[in-house]
C-alpha positions in Angstrom: 5.4 90.0 237.6 3.8 88.6 240.7 0.0 88.4 240.3 -1.7 86.1 242.2 -4.1 82.6 241.4 -5.8 82.3 238.1 -9.1 83.9 237.4 -7.4 86.6 240.1 -7.8 90.2 239.8 -4.3 90.4 240.6 -3.4 87.7 237.6 -5.2 89.5 235.5 -4.3 93.1 235.7 -0.6 91.3 235.5 -1.6 90.1 232.4 -3.1 93.4 230.7 0.4 95.0 232.0 2.4 92.6 230.2 0.4 93.4 227.2 1.2 96.9 227.3 5.0 96.5 228.3 5.2 94.5 225.9 4.3 97.0 223.3 8.1 98.7 224.4 9.7 95.2 223.4 10.2 93.9 227.1 8.9 90.6 227.7 7.0 90.0 231.4 6.1 86.5 232.5 3.3 86.3 234.6 4.1 84.4 237.7 0.8 83.0 239.5 0.9 83.1 243.4 -1.0 83.0 246.4 -1.9 86.6 246.2 -0.6 89.8 247.5 1.1 88.7 250.8 3.0 86.4 249.0 4.3 88.5 246.5 5.6 90.5 249.3 7.5 87.8 251.0 9.0 86.6 247.8 9.8 90.3 246.6 11.6 90.8 250.0 13.4 87.4 249.9 17.0 88.4 248.4 17.4 84.2 247.6 14.1 84.6 244.8 14.7 87.0 241.5 11.3 88.4 240.9 11.4 92.4 239.6 7.7 93.6 240.3 4.4 92.2 241.6 1.1 93.4 242.6 0.8 93.9 246.8 -1.5 96.1 248.9 -0.5 98.6 251.0 -1.0 97.6 255.3 0.1 94.2 255.0 3.9 93.7 255.4 3.7 93.2 259.1 6.6 91.1 259.6 8.6 91.0 256.5 12.0 93.0 256.2 10.7 95.5 253.3 14.1 97.3 253.3 15.4 96.7 249.9 11.8 97.7 247.8 10.5 100.4 246.6 6.5 101.2 246.1 4.6 103.0 243.3 0.9 104.0 244.6 -0.5 102.8 242.0 -4.4 102.6 242.0 -5.3 100.0 239.6 -8.8 99.0 240.8 -11.1 100.0 243.8 -9.1 98.3 246.1 -5.5 100.4 246.7 -3.2 98.5 245.2 1.0 99.0 245.8 2.8 98.1 242.2 5.9 97.1 244.2 9.4 97.1 242.5 12.6 94.7 244.2 15.3 98.0 244.3 17.8 95.3 243.9 17.7 96.5 240.0 18.2 99.5 238.1 15.2 100.8 236.0 15.3 103.0 233.6 12.1 104.8 233.1 10.3 104.4 229.5 8.0 107.0 227.9 5.5 106.2 226.0 
């Protein structure tokens, strides 16, 4: 999971998501990045294979994002999009 700089809200939220997802038996690696735009670039780059990352809405100028799916999840007072690369097939989990 592409997060953000350590000690950032992105990184902290990613850690919380990882713990919740782990309850379903899925191991999530939280990856430190330079933030939302770096996450979007990495998600869009077909040579890199991250599955999930945090991005903000409205920052995709100049980045080809045709292979991504965005879920409009509000996880703080800011508007976050929890983006999932569409290259990989995902199955919904129920809790």
